[in-house]
C-alpha positions in Angstrom: 0.0 0.0 0.0 1.4 3.4 -1.0 1.8 6.2 1.4 -1.0 8.1 -0.4 -3.3 5.2 0.6 -2.2 5.2 4.2 -4.5 6.9 6.7 -4.0 8.3 10.1 -7.0 8.7 12.4 -7.1 10.9 15.5 -9.8 11.2 18.2 -10.2 14.0 20.7 -11.2 12.8 24.1 -12.3 14.1 27.5 -14.1 11.8 29.9 -15.2 9.8 26.8 -15.8 6.3 28.2 -19.5 6.0 27.1 -19.0 5.8 23.3 -15.2 5.5 22.9 -15.1 1.7 22.5 -17.6 1.8 19.7 -15.7 4.6 18.0 -12.4 2.9 18.2 -13.8 -0.4 17.0 -15.3 1.3 14.0 -12.2 3.3 13.0 -9.9 0.3 13.5 -10.9 -1.1 10.1 -9.5 2.0 8.3 -6.7 3.3 10.5 -3.1 2.6 9.7 -2.1 5.0 12.5 -4.3 5.8 15.5 -3.8 8.9 17.7 -6.0 9.6 20.8 -5.5 13.2 22.1 -6.9 13.6 25.6 -7.5 16.8 27.5 -7.4 15.5 31.1 -9.9 12.7 31.4 -10.6 11.4 34.9 -12.8 8.4 33.9 -11.9 5.1 32.2 -10.9 6.8 28.8 -7.2 5.9 29.2 -8.1 2.3 30.1 -10.3 1.9 27.0 -7.6 3.3 24.7 -5.1 0.8 26.2 -7.0 -2.0 24.7 -6.4 -0.8 21.2 -3.2 -0.3 19.2 -3.1 3.5 19.4 -0.9 6.3 20.8 -2.4 8.1 23.8 -1.3 11.7 24.0 -2.4 14.3 26.5 -2.7 18.1 26.1 -4.7 20.6 28.1 -7.5 22.1 26.1 -6.8 25.8 25.4 -8.8 26.0 22.2 -10.2 23.5 19.7 -8.2 24.8 16.7 -4.9 24.2 18.6 -6.0 20.9 19.8 -6.9 19.6 16.3 -3.6 21.0 14.9 -1.6 19.3 17.6 -3.3 16.0 16.8 -2.7 16.4 13.1 1.0 17.3 13.7 1.4 14.0 15.6 -0.1 11.8 12.9 2.3 9.7 10.8 0.6 10.0 7.4 -0.5 13.0 5.4 -4.1 11.9 5.0 -5.9 12.3 8.3 -9.4 11.3 9.4 -10.9 12.5 12.6 -13.9 11.8 14.8 -15.0 13.1 18.1 -15.3 10.5 20.8 -19.2 10.6 20.6 -19.4 10.3 16.8 -20.1 6.8 15.5 -19.7 6.2 11.7 -21.9 3.8 9.8 -20.7 1.0 7.6 -21.3 2.9 4.4 -19.0 5.6 5.4 -16.3 3.2 6.5 -16.7 1.2 3.2 -16.2 4.4 1.2 -13.0 5.3 3.1 -11.8 1.8 2.4 -12.5 2.2 -1.3 -10.5 5.5 -1.3 -7.6 3.7 0.4 -7.5 1.2 -2.3 -7.5 3.8 -5.2 -5.5 6.4 -3.3 -6.8 9.8 -1.9 -6.9 12.5 -4.5 -8.8 15.5 -3.0 -7.6 18.0 -0.5 -10.5 17.4 1.8 -13.5 15.1 2.3 -16.7 16.0 4.2 -18.9 13.7 6.2 -22.6 14.0 7.0 -23.6 14.1 10.7 -27.0 13.3 12.3 -27.3 14.8 15.8 -28.8 13.2 18.8 -29.4 14.9 22.1 -30.2 12.7 25.2 -30.6 9.9 22.7 -33.2 11.7 20.6 -32.7 12.9 17.0 -33.1 16.6 16.7 -33.5 19.1 13.9 -31.0 21.5 15.2 -28.6 22.2 18.0 -26.9 25.6 18.1 -24.8 26.2 16.0 -25.6 23.4 13.7 -28.6 22.0 11.9 -29.1 18.2 11.6 -27.9 16.7 9.4 -24.9 18.9 8.7 -21.6 18.3 6.9 -18.1 18.9 8.1 -14.6 18.3 6.8 -13.1 15.3 8.7 -10.7 13.8 6.2 -7.9 16.0 4.9 -4.5 16.2 3.4 -2.4 17.9 6.1 0.0 19.2 3.5 -2.7 21.5 2.3 -5.3 21.8 5.1 -4.7 23.0 8.6 -6.4 24.5 11.7 -3.7 27.2 12.4 -6.2 30.1 12.4 -7.0 30.6 16.1 -10.6 29.8 17.1 -11.5 28.9 20.7 -14.8 27.3 19.9 -16.0 27.0 16.3 -12.8 25.8 14.6 -12.8 25.2 10.9 -10.1 23.8 8.5 -8.7 26.1 5.8 -6.5 25.7 2.8 -8.4 23.2 0.7 -9.3 23.8 -2.9 -10.9 20.5 -3.8 -13.5 18.8 -1.6 -15.6 15.7 -2.0 -18.5 14.4 0.1 -18.1 10.9 1.6 -21.0 8.5 1.3 -22.6 7.3 4.5 -22.9 9.3 7.7 -22.0 9.7 11.4 -24.3 9.7 14.4 -23.3 12.3 16.9 -24.5 11.7 20.4 -24.2 14.7 22.7 -25.7 16.3 25.8 -26.8 13.1 27.5 -28.1 14.8 30.6 -29.3 18.3 31.6 -26.3 18.6 33.9 -24.0 18.0 30.9 -25.8 20.6 28.9 -25.3 23.1 31.7 -21.6 22.3 32.0 -21.0 22.7 28.3 -23.0 25.9 28.3 -20.6 27.4 30.7 -17.5 26.0 29.0 -18.5 26.9 25.4 -19.8 30.4 26.3 -16.4 31.1 28.0 -14.5 30.0 24.9 -16.9 31.9 22.6 -16.4 35.1 24.7 -12.7 35.0 23.9 -13.5 34.6 20.2 -15.8 37.6 20.4 -13.0 39.8 21.7 -10.3 38.5 19.4 -12.6 38.9 16.3 -13.3 42.5 17.5 -17.1 42.1 17.5 -19.2 44.8 19.0 -19.9 44.2 22.7 -22.6 46.8 23.1 -25.5 46.2 25.5 -27.7 46.3 22.4 -25.9 43.4 20.9 -26.0 41.5 24.2 -29.8 41.7 24.1 -30.6 41.6 20.4 -28.3 38.7 19.3 -29.7 36.2 21.8 -33.2 37.0 20.8 -32.4 36.7 17.1 -30.7 33.4 17.7 -33.7 32.0 19.5 -35.9 32.9 16.6 -33.5 31.4 14.1 -32.8 28.1 15.9 -36.2 27.4 17.6 -38.5 28.7 14.8 -36.7 29.0 11.5 -34.7 25.8 11.9 -37.7 24.0 13.3 -36.4 23.2 16.8 -40.1 23.4 17.9 -40.7 20.1 16.2 -38.5 18.4 18.8 -41.0 19.0 21.6 -39.8 19.8 25.1 -36.3 19.0 24.1 -36.5 21.5 21.3 -37.6 24.2 23.7 -34.6 23.5 26.0 -32.3 23.7 23.0 -33.8 26.9 21.8 -33.1 28.3 25.3 -29.6 26.9 25.0 -29.0 29.0 21.9 -30.3 32.1 23.7 -28.4 31.5 27.0 -25.2 30.6 25.2 -25.2 33.9 23.3 -26.2 36.0 26.4 -23.5 34.4 28.5 -20.8 34.8 25.9 -21.5 38.6 25.6 -21.7 39.0 29.4 -18.4 37.2 29.9 -16.7 39.1 27.1 -17.9 42.4 28.5 -16.6 41.4 31.9 -13.2 40.4 30.5 -12.9 43.8 28.7 -14.0 45.7 31.8 -11.2 43.9 33.8 -8.6 44.8 31.1 -8.1 41.2 30.0 -6.7 39.7 26.8 -4.6 42.8 25.7 -4.0 44.0 23.1 -6.8 42.3 21.1 -9.6 43.5 23.2 -10.0 46.8 21.3 -13.5 46.0 20.0 -14.9 48.0 17.2 -18.1 50.0 17.5 -19.5 48.5 14.3 -21.0 45.1 13.6 -24.6 44.4 12.8 -26.9 41.9 14.5 -26.9 39.8 11.4 -23.1 39.6 11.4 -23.1 38.5 15.1 -25.8 35.9 14.5 -23.9 34.5 11.5 -20.6 34.3 13.5 
């Protein structure tokens, strides 16, 4: 098998014991090199990884872009496939990757389709994604990277040619209300840093208007209301996430934090903020 047909796989973990075995079992059929990058698990994550032929690395999570780039840099082969530790690929997706390994990878990037599940229930949307969505998860690291800083919504850049992979991934997240609350605090803190570094307006008007606009967009326009009581909670999640990130960003600026990139501009429309 040529180097162009070899595939590295990395998985980001943090207290990932629930689905990790299933994820590792699935990717074992396509991985020539397996990297697990952990950010400080205290559960059985490391014990589960020890049962597989992979390299277990540890790095504190500062932001998701840096975390993904660190994992990519520690892979052995140029073509790299990644999954989160709660994303389970179906057989059609794995079969397509195996086909590409036989013929050789030719594109800069490949995108997968994801179906989102919250507390085990399929949903129409979960801020900031609709379900199903597509995301680049197989790439040529010689052309594609995550070097642009982004604390929360990281995205690869550099590719010119992209192909969609057949099949899909089931993404299981927010298993309990407590987990939803923990991630709300964590993600809003990361998003607050991005607000400041991207020089978004932090006016009181934006702190009020953007969360309201997000609620309308994610609960009504993206049909979150069709998901019943869970959809209502997720609509509130979008509102509260946005409110908290503005409140935290404003507090950071008042305290003189993150110099010198905390010189926020006065401009920036609500539409720009909602799209960010």
